[in-house]
N, C-alpha and C positions, 0 to 999 in steps of 0.2 A: 899442862896438857897431860903429862905422864901421871901426875897425881890424880887427875880426873879419871883417867883410864884405869888406874889401880883401884880407885874407889868403885867404879862401875863393875870391874871384874869381881871385886869382893861382894858387891850386892848380888851379882848374878850367881855366885857360888852359894850365898846364903839362901837365895830363892830356890836354887836347885836342891839344896839340903832339905829345905822346908817341903818342897814338892815330893821328894823321896819319902820323907816321914809321913806325909799325908797319904801317899799311895800305899805305904806299908800298913798304916792304920786301917785304910779302906779294905785292903786284902784280908787283914785279920778279922775285921767285922764280917765280911762276906763269908769267910771260912767258918766263923762261929755260927752264923745264921744257917748255913748249909748243914753243919754238924747237928744243929738243933732239929732240922727237918729230917735228916737221916735217922736220928734217934726216935723221932715220932713214927716214922715208917716202921722201924724195928719194933717198937712197943706195940704197934697195932697189928702188924702182919705176923709176928711170931707168937702172938698171944692166942692160945686156943679159945679163950672166951670171946675175943673180938673177931677172930678169924678161925672158926672151927675147922675149916678144911686146910688150913695152913697153905693157902694158895693165893695167887694174884693174877691179874690179866697181863697179857703181853704189854699193854699200854702202861700199866702201873709199873711193871718191871723196867720198861724202857725209861720211864721218868726217873725212877730210882737210880738206874745206871748212869744217866746223864748228871744227876746231882752228885753221885759218887765221883764221877770224872771231874766235875767242877771243884769238888772238895780236894781231890788229889792235886789238881792244877794250882789250887790256892795254897798248897803246902801242907794240907792235912795228912797226917800220918800217925795215927794213934789208935785209940780204942775202936774207932770205926772199922779200921782194917783188921784188927785182931779179933773182934767180937761180933760186931754188927754184920759185916760183909759175909763171913762164913755162915752165919745163921740165915741170912737172907738168901744165900745161894741154895739152901736146902728147900726153899718153898717151891711148890708146884706151880708151873706157869700155865695158865689157861689160854689156849689159842682163841683168838677172836675171829669169827667168821663174818666177813664183811659183805658177802654176797656179790652178785655181778652188777 
């Protein structure tokens, strides 16, 4: 009986380690995907050829900020915060008038 319990405990620990690894890998993949999107935002919006006014709408700004928060929550802390974020913060935000 004790041997079976030890065996089950060992199997549970192995499963826990496996799940932890899978979660870590999933977080890394998500972080990488978000980083890719943030870089695409950066390349488009800070380029005078694709965005001559160097501006974006409130909606676009909000979407970017949400992605940035997800990136930070996933453990992202590199080039995006040093280069991309400061450049994006310089863009002019265009207010959207929704009407009544």
